N, C-alpha and C positions, 0 to 999 in steps of 0.2 A: 532597211534603218530599222535598228536593234530596238523593242520601246523599253523606257528605263522601270528598274522595277519599281513598283509599289512600296509605300514606307508603309508604318507602323498603322498611324492614324488615318490612311486608306483602309488597307483590311480591314482594321477594327469598322469603319463605317459599312464596309462593306458587308459583312457579318451582319452587323447589328438589322441592316434593310433587308436582307433576307432573313432574320427570325421573323423579326415583325411583317412581313407577307406568310411568310405560313401558319402565324399565329390569328393572321385573320382570317385565312381560309380555312383554319381547323376552327374556330367559332363560329364562321359562317356558314361552315356546313354544319354544324351540331346543333346551329338554332334551328336551319331550316330544316332537320330533322325531326329535332324536338316536335317542330310548330307542325309537321305532316303524320306524327305519331300524334299528339292531342286530337288534330283533325280525324284519324281513325278512331279512337277510342271515343268521339263523341259521337260517331259514325256508329260504332258496334255497340254502343249502350245499346240502344232499342231492339238489334240486332239480339242480342243476350234476354232482353226483357221478352221478346216473344217466344225464345227458346226456355227457357227457365218457369214459362207458364202464367204470365202478364197477362190479365184479362180473362180469365177464369177458367185457360186453357191448362187442361194437366199434363205431365210429362206425358209421353208415347202416344199422345193426339195427333193424328196427319193431319198436316200445316198446307195449306193454300195459299199462294196470293192471287188475291180478287183480280178479275180483271181488268177494276176500274182502280190496278195499282193502288188498292188500301193496303191495310195492315195483314199481315198475317190471320188468317183463317181454319178453323178445323172443319177439314173435306168430310163429304158425306161418308157415310162409311157401307159397305154394300156385302151382301151374302148373299150367293147364286145357289141356288137349287136345281138339280138337273135330272131329271128322268126321261131315260132311255128304254123303248118300248121296239124290242126286234121281233122280227115276221121275217123268216126265211130269209133275203138277204134283202131286206128292207128294215130299213132302222125309222123311226118316230121320235124325238126328242120335243121336250119342252124345258126351255130355262127359263126359268125365273130369277129375277135381281133385285133383289128389295135394298132402297136406297135409304138410309135411315139418317137424318139429320142431326147429331150431338148438341148446334149450338142450339142462341138464344135470339137466331135471328134466322131470314129467308135465303136459302141456300139454292144452286142450281150446281145441277156435277154431270160431268161428262168421263164416260167410261169407254174406252176403248179396248173390246177385246176379240180371240178368235172361234171362228167356228172352219167344222171340215170345210174343204177346199170346194167338195161338190155338194152344199149342204142347200139346200131349197127353201128359204126363208116364207116361209105363207102365212103366217099368223100374228099379228102383236095385238095387245090388250094392257089397260095399266087400270090397277086400283089404286083408288082413294079413297081413305077407311071404307065405306062399306059399298063403295060405287064403284063397280067396274065398267069401265070403257073399250070400247071396240075399236083399234086401230083401222087407220084407212091407208090403201096406198096411191100415194099420187107419187107424181113427177118431180123430180127430186128439188128442185128450184119451190114449188110451186108449194112441197110439204116444209119445206124451211122457215118458208114465209108464210106459212099458217103455224107452226111452232113457236115463233117471232113473233108474232102477233101477241099468241096467248100469251107468252112469255109477260109480252108488256102490259099487258090484262088483267095481271095477277093470278091466272087461270093456270090448278096445275095441268103440265104435257107434257111427253112423249117424243124423240124423234130415234127412229132407228135406221141407220143406211148402212151401204159398204161403202170401204175405200181400196178395197182388194177382195176376190171372191173368196176367203179365208181372215181377214179382217175386215172388224164392224163397230159400230160406236150406237153408244145411246147416248142422248143426252137428258136429264131431265132438269125441267123447269119447277118451279114454286116450293119446293118444301118445307115444310112450315118447321116452325122450332119445334125440335121433340118428335116428328112427323118420320113417316114413312111413306113413300109409293115403292109400288111393286109394278115392274116389267117384266110381262112375260111375254116369251119369244119362241113359235116354234116352229120347224124345222122338217126335213127327213131325206136321208140320202139314201144310196145302195153303198153297201159293205165289198171294203175288201173279200176278193176268194180266192185260194189258190192251191191245187193238188200238186204235194209233196210223195213221191214215192207210195203213191194210191190210196195215201189221207189227206181229204179233203180240209182245210181250215182256214175258217172266218175271221177276219182280222175288225175291231170296231176301235176307232182312236177319238178319242175328245181332247181337242187341244184347249189350255187351260191358261195360256200365258205369250202373248205376244210378245217375243223377243227383241231386243234392240235389232237395228240394224243399217250396215253401212250406206251412208247417204254421198253418191259421189255429186261433182259438181260446185257451181258458184252459188252459194248462197245470195236469194232473193226472196225479197219481201218484205214486209213491214208491222207484223202481226203474229206474234207467235201463240199458239195454243196446244202444242205440243210440244214434246223434249226440245227440238228444233225447227229453222228456218224450216222453206221452203229450197230446192235449190233449182236452178235452168232445167238440169238433169231429173230430177224425182218435185218437183212443186209444191205436190200434196203431203211430202216429207212431215210435217207437224202432224199431220191425220192417222197416221198409222203407229206414231210413236208415243205412247204416255209415258210420262214421267213414273222412273223405277225406285223400285225400295231397295236399297242394299240389303245383302242378308243379312248384317249388323245395325239394321235400321227397323228391322219389321219386329223384333219382339217374337210376341205370341201371334195366332196364325190371324193375319191381314186378308179381307176382303179374303176367308172361308169359303168351301165348296164341298157342299155335300150332295151327292150321286149313289143314284138308284138304276140296276138294269134289271128288266126284264125281259127274261131270252126264252123266246119261243121257236126252235130252230127247227120245227115242222117233221124232225124224222132224231132218230134217237145221237144221244150226244154223248162222244168218250170222257172228253175232258177238257177244262176250261183255267186259262191263266190268264191272270193280270200280273204281267212281269214288272209294273213299276208303284204300283200301291197295294196294299194288304189289303184285302176282301174278306166277305162271310159271303160264301156260299150256298144256297139253300135249295133242294132238290124238290121241285115239285110233281113233276112228271120223268120217265125218262129223257123226252124231247126236251124239258122247262126248265131255269133256273133262275132265280131270284141271285142278285150279286150285288152288296153293296160294301160303304166302305168301314172298315172292320173300325177305324176311330170318330168314324161318323163324319168326321168331316176331314178336308184338308186343304192346306197354302195352294192358293193356282200357281204354281213355280214349276209344272211341268205336266206333260201330257200323260193322260189316262191314255191307256193300251187295255185291251178283253180279247182274248186268242179265245176261240172253241175248235175243236176237232170233232169229228163226227164219228160214232162207231161203223167201224170196219162191214162196209159193203153199202152204207149208208150214205157217200157223199153224190150228191148229184154230180153228174157228166152236162145236164141239159135239163133247163129248167125254163117254163113261159109263165107268164100272167099277165090277163088281162085285165084292163078297165073301163066296164064300158060308158060311153061318153051319149049327151045329148046329142051332134052329131058327127062324132065320128068316136073309134074305141080308141083308147091308146094301152100300149102293148110292152113288153120287158121280156127280152131274151138273154136268158145266159147260158155256153155252152160252152164247156170244156173238152177239148179233142184231145182223143189219144196221145199217147206218146210217140211221136213218127218216129221209124227207126231210120238211122242215117244208111244212106245212099252212095256206095262207092268211098272215094276218099274224100277225106276231110280237109276241106282245102284249108290252107297257114292260115292262121289271125296275126294282125297288129296289134296289140295291146296298148292302149297309150292311158295311163292313172293320173289323173288331174287329184291335186291333193291341197285342201280351204287349211294355210296356218295364219288366218287374220289372229288378229288380237279375239274375235269372238269364242273362236275355236280354243284357246286354253283351258287347262282345266282337263275334265274329263272327258272331252270332244277329243281335243288331240292321242290322248292316248287310244280312244278307239279307233281314230283313223291310222295310228301307224299298225295299229294290232289287223284291221282290218285289209291292209295294205302289204304287211310279211307274209298276208296269208297266201292274197290273190296273188303276189309274186312266187310263190312256191307252186299254186298250180298250173304254171305256163309249162306247155309242152317245147321239148327239143327244136317243133317248125316252127314258131311261132319267134314273132318277134316282140320287142316291148320298147316303152320309154316312159318317165316320171317326170310329171312337171307340179311345181309345186307354186302356191301365187297368195300374195299376201297385197300389199301396196305395188307390188311388183310381178313380174310372174317367168322363173327359171328352170328349165331342162336340164333334168341330168344328163344326157346325150344330145350331142346336135344334130341327131338324127337315131331313127330308130334301131336298136342291136339285137343279135341272135339271142335268145333266153338262154345262154348257155350258163355253165355253174358260175362262172367267174363273174357274167355281167352279171348275175340276179342276185350272188351277194355283195357285188358292190353295191346295186340300189339298196338292198337289205339294210348295209351300212349308211347310206344316206337317208334313207327314211326314217333307222331307225334317231338319228341327229337332227329331225326336224324337228321344231320349237315355235310356239302360235305368237305373235305380236304384228302390226303394222294392219295396212286397212285391206278390205276385201273389194278389189279391183278385177273383178272375174274375166271381164271382157278380153283380157291379154291374156290369161290362159286357154279360153275359148279359141282365140285366136290361132294361136300356137297349134292349138289340138287338131280343130276343125280344118282340114287341109285343101277341102273343096272339093280336093279330085275324086277321079273312079278310076277303079281298078277290079275286074270282074276275076283275076288270079288270085286276092287276098279277100277276106274278112276283116273289115276293120274294125274295130271297138273298142270307145273311149268310156270309158271309168271315172264318175266325176264325184267324188267325196267330198261334201261341205254341210256345214251347218246354212245354207240355204239366207243367211242372213243381209240380203239385200232388199234394196227399196225399190231401185231399176229394173224390174222384170220386163218391162215391155223392151227395156232397145238389148238385152240380153235373149230374149226368143227371137229378137230381130236377126241377131245375128246366128243364132243357131240355126237358124232358115234357110242364111245366104250362105254361110260355108261349111253345112252339112255333108255335100259330095254323097258320097256313098257308106257316109262313117253310120256309125249307130251310136246314138249315149246315152249311156245308162246312168244314174244317180243313184246315187248313198245318202242317205238322209242320217247324219251325225247327231247326235245329244237328247237332250230332254224335252227340246223345243223347236226342230225344223221349222222354215218357213215350207210346209207341206206345197202351197200351190205352188212358190216358185221348182219344187222339185219333180213335182209330177209335171206340169206343161214343158219344164223344158226336156224330163221325158219323151213325152210326148211329142212335142217340136223335134227332138234329134231322132224318133219311131227307135226309141229302146223300153225300157222299163224303171221303176220304180221303189227301191229298199230301204227300207227303215231299221235300222240299228240305235234302238234307244239306251244301250248299257253293255260295257265292255263284255259280262260275259254273256250277251246276243250275236257278237262276232261271226266264231265260228259256225254258227248253223246258218244265217243270215246268208254270209258270203259263202256257203256250200250250195246255198241255194240258187245263189244270182249263180255261180260260176256252173252251175247243172243245165242254167238256160242255156250262159254263152256257148256253153261247149253241145248245143243238142243246134239238128236243122232247125229253123225258123220256117215257121207258114207264112208263104207272102200270099199277097194279090187274093185278098180274103175278099168276097161277096156275098150279100145274103140276097136272097129271090124271092120277091112275095106272089103270091097266087097270082093268077093270069087274070088281067083287066083291073086289079089290086090298086089303091093309087095308096101309095106310102109315102112319109116323110119321115127318114129314118137319122138318129143318130148317135154314132158319129160316121160322118161320112167324109172321105173314103174311113174308110175300116182301116186300124194299125197292125203291122205285126204281130203274130203273135208267139210268143214262148211259150217253151215247155211247162205244164202246170197253169197257165194262163186261161182262164176263160174270154172267151168275146162277149161283150156285152152291149146289146144295142136296145134302145129304145126308139120306140115308132108311134105316128101316127098313123091309122087306118081306119079305111072306110067300113061302116058299121057290120055292113052286110058279108064283106070277107067271111068267106073257111077257107078251107082246106090246110097246104104246107107253105113252110115256111122253111126255103133252105139254104144253108151255107156252107161254101166252096172255096178252099185253096192247093197251092202245092210245096211239096215240101221235095226239093229235088225234083226229081223224077217221078214223086209221086202224087198221085191227085187225091186230093181229101178233102171228104163232104158228109152231110150229116143233114137231118129233115128232121121239123117238128110240126104236130097238128095244131093247128088255130082250133082246132073243135075241144081239143083233148088238156087247152091251156087253164091251170089255174084263176081264180079270182083273186084282184089286188086291189090295194086300194092307194091312190097316191101317186099312180105311175104318172099323171100328165103331169103334173109339176114338177117330176123328175125327166119325164121328156123336154118341156118349156126350158128348166134349168140346163140341160146339154144342151137345147138348140141354141138357147142365148152367147151360152160359152163359147160353141163353135164363132159366132155372131160378131164375137168378141176378137177371136184368134185371127180374123180374117183382115183383121186390124196392122196386123203386123206385117203383112200379106200388101199392103197398099191399100185397101179399100176403102170407099168414101165413107168416112166417119159421120155425116148426116144421114147418109139411107143408111149405115149399120145401127145410129140411135133411133132409127125409125122403127123400126124391124124392132130391136131389142124394147122400146117401148110400147110398140104395140101387144107384144108377147106378155110382158112382166104384169101390163095393169089388167089381162086378161085373166090373168092365174095368180095374179093377187103375190107378187114375187118382190123381193128386195133385190136392184140388181144398181150396175153403177149409174145406171136413168131414174131409179128409183128407192125412194122409201117409203116407211111407214110412220105415220101421225096418229096421236090420239093425244084430245083434248077433251077437259074434264070443264062442261058448261058453266058450269057454277064459280065463279070466280072465289078465291081465297084469299090472296094479297093484298091489301089496300094499297093504291098508289101512290101512297108517302112511306110505305117501307121499303125499305133499300133489300136487294137482291143482290147475293153476293155468288160470283160464279168461279169453279174449279176443277180439275181434273180426278177423277178417283187414282192415284197411283197404282202399276201391277208388282207384283213379286218378279224379282229378277231369278230368271231361267236357274233351275238346279244343277249342279254342274258348271255353271257358267262361271268364271273369274271375273270383277269385277274390271279387277286392275288390265287385265286383257283387252279388253271395252273401250275403258274410258281412260285408261292409262292412271298411275301410281295417285289415290286422292288423298288430303288429308284426314284422316280419322279421329274418332276420341269426343268425347262429353267436356274438353277443359273447357274453361270460360276464356272467349274471343278475346277479353280485355289481360287476361292472363298474358294470351301470345302475345299480344300487340308489346305489355310491358318488357316480355322478355325478350323481344326484339330490340326496341329500343337499349338496354342495358347491353344487350350484346354489340349494340350499334358503340354508344359510348367507348366501350371497353375495345374498341377496333381503332377510334379515333386518339385514343389516350394511349394505345399502348405498339400503336405504328410507330416504325422509324423514319422522320423525314429524308428524302434524297436528295444532299444538301450537291449542289454543285461543287466539284472540286476547287480550287483556288491553287493554281501552279506558279510557285514562286521563281522568276529568273533572277539569279545572280548572276 
């Protein structure tokens, strides 16, 4: 049955009802929007007041929100003075952190900072006014309890803890109004040393910034003390990620660093170079230099590196230091074997390149990575095969399997590499899983070259993966950028039985990659052993010794019997050639601080065994005993210092906050965090403009009206 056509009045009534409903929807939506906008304006007002300097806070002052959730407050200011004294292969460092409270009330500050990954931190003291208080090493939980008790009692106190082998935190409580507390930390470590073309080169690196890190896993926890909460894979993420000052927020130098190096090489020095900072170099003797920053201070936004070469013929190929002790001596042995000769035909290589294209690599780092890869691809021989893997949130290989290094395949790879862009997360596990096949093949040499900034927090998981999947591959890490995670890079190379190369800027790519490929293209000395004098009891580290590549030294620290004399012998194999060398303990040079270096290496060794499934309680017991004996900061011990004189009265409120860190030089904030709103425009103005745009949208939009079909 066909419906009767609508009459004029029926059609008019339907149109009127539709228009009424549309008008009601418009008015209701606009009203809700205006109400929400008004609420945002009210909430924005106090935030804007904090931005504009209400309460005596001036523009440009660093602000933090107190742990009690109170109003934003001025963060403690920090100035760091660094003195590095180099004697032969050992550097002794003193780092003075001066925390100053710019506010009119009491403050607690937390500062997350880096140190070299092999630093043995063995002394801490604080200075309050004219009082100097020596720090005490305690078990970590006990040290924290001591600090919290002193903080509650109003006593000036400081706590220095290790979060990673290269990441530490300093907490300072009860900094009085306009007052300053100095925290002094001392540590020592061995220098990097290598011989290239017969020239010995030492390298000293002082890290200055803890870079943002990719934290995988599901967020857990209910307390935020750093940049993010912990996750199920990195539960202590908050402790290793300080709040970051983006480049346009820092203004003038914030948390400046002054640095002085006193260099005594023991033999004539040929040249000294600081690739990333301008320095003044004073020659005091042929073997002695004093190095200072030209500007006097620098922002802590990139690592300081100092290289020096020795005069021709002065490069030591064997050095032995001994430090006498009460019950035993400690020895440090460094030996650079001569370059081995190739024996027979070189085995063909399968080279797998892994390149990090995550967001943290955006900017200078990805440029360096592309340059390094292009050069590396050009060094492949006709008998070699290769593949390239890129990773960010996912991993992807150029080829489904390694291809011959023909001109066509290499050209294809170069084009692919030049098109790489940085974005996304840093999911390294997938790339390592693709690259490390876990197999063994005696007819090939399989080398994996990993280019990354190492900006991850789940290092332990990745070390375990490398050990499980390595097979007969060798992993070589190449650190890219101004502030790479050197702990991850060096330990990953150690687990992968390779080596670590650091490239800090594009201009270094050619030289550093040439040195790396000289290693890769030369025979490797394997099966290294150290033999101590007959009857001697020696506890040496590392054990076992790693494979040795061209120009690299063997560095062994050991605790030995006091009465031991005679010779120490090192030996190894390179193809059909047996190599060995000996050094006399009787002719050793005197050394200082070697015991703490040995203890630090032993602690690192025991901590590494956790990735192999060692019993955690047993490892903790060993580490704790050695750290307490040698007064070392470790994963299970901390330094704490307390001024016995109460300073803050019980009724005076204490505000807590973190000292922000500079963003690493050359890094792109948008690559790490995504695009963020910038500028100093009033928050309420942004909201008002949004409301105007919202109203304009409602007023100008064309209603979608249901079409009435006329049947006639």
